[in-house]
C-alpha positions, 0 to 999 in steps of 0.5 A: 406478151405481158408487156404488151398487154400492160403498156397498151391496155388492150383489154375491154371496157375502160381500163388503160395501159401504163403507157398507151402511146409506147413503142414497143421492140420485141425480141424472142430468145427463149424457146420450148427447150429453155433459153440459151446465152447466145440468143439472149445476148443477140437479142440485147445486142440487137435491141441496143443496135435499135436504139431502144430506151429500155430493155425489160427481161425476165430471166437470167443465169444463175450461178456465174459471177458477174464478169463470167455471166454473159447476160450481165456483161451485155446489160453493162454495155446497155447501161454504158449506152444510157439504157435502163435495164429492168428484171424480175426479183424471181418467184422463190420467196419468201425465204431470205437469200431467194433473190433470182437476178443479182446484177447491180446495174439492173433495176429489180422489181418484187411483186406486191400483193393486190387484194380484190376486196368486196363489200358486204351488209355486215359491219366489220366483215370484208370478204377477199376473193380467193377462188371460184367454184363451178357446180352443176353447170352454174358458176358460183362466186365463192370467198373465204372468211375468218372463223371470227367472221363466220358467226356474223354471216350465219346469223344473217343468213338465218334471220333474212329470208333473202340474204345477198351480199353486194360486189364492187369490182372497182375496189382493191383492198389496202391490206395486206397490200402493199406488202410484198407478195409471198412468192416474191424473191428476197434479198440478200443476194446468194452471190453478193450478200452486201447488194440490197435488191429489189429496187421498186415494188409494183403490182404483180398478183392477180394481174389481167394478162395477155394470154395465149390462146390455145393454152387452157385457163380453166376446166369444167368438170372433166371434160370441158376446157376453156381458153381465152386471150386474157388470164389472171396471172401472178408473179414478178414477171407481172410487176416488172413491165409495169414499172418499166 
């Protein structure tokens, strides 16, 4: 589902996906109770038979050596036929040795931090979107600032009877991005310490992603639940389809 929205760019307004003219083949290999090697193998084999150019997969089987890992074996067959197999690094960071997938012939993607920056009227003060609060039925945009910047904000509010802050939603910050997100798994691989992964870093934090409409994405008070076709999601599963 994340691949569909990132490739095709179905969100409203003028946003576009990475590859609007791409043709996608979707294979269901996971279920409510989890995923099994036989289903993943069947899906990958079918994708190879269908003649896809690339396989993007966000799961794996930890612990098994490569010669016993069915997904590693199937992806090796895909590589031999000229297919690129890409996968996520995992969300067990930031500690080292937390790499989820460690297959050498997979292209591994960590997630970068994307900071949503808002401009302000105060010099040398930048607000970074961190959270939103709901109070008395009204949506109030809340932002965290450092203790060093707080006195300047207080002084401005006290000296101006009508204080306000302008917001530009089309800007993204440059710091700490494009650093790796804290949750993104780090090398080396527990099974293969000499194998340095991930390969390519791409945006994976606060990504507007397609979402299941019957899943709750927000809550107002104790009895009002919100759902939507889109949600802001973070993870290496958001980063992988950007580059795939």
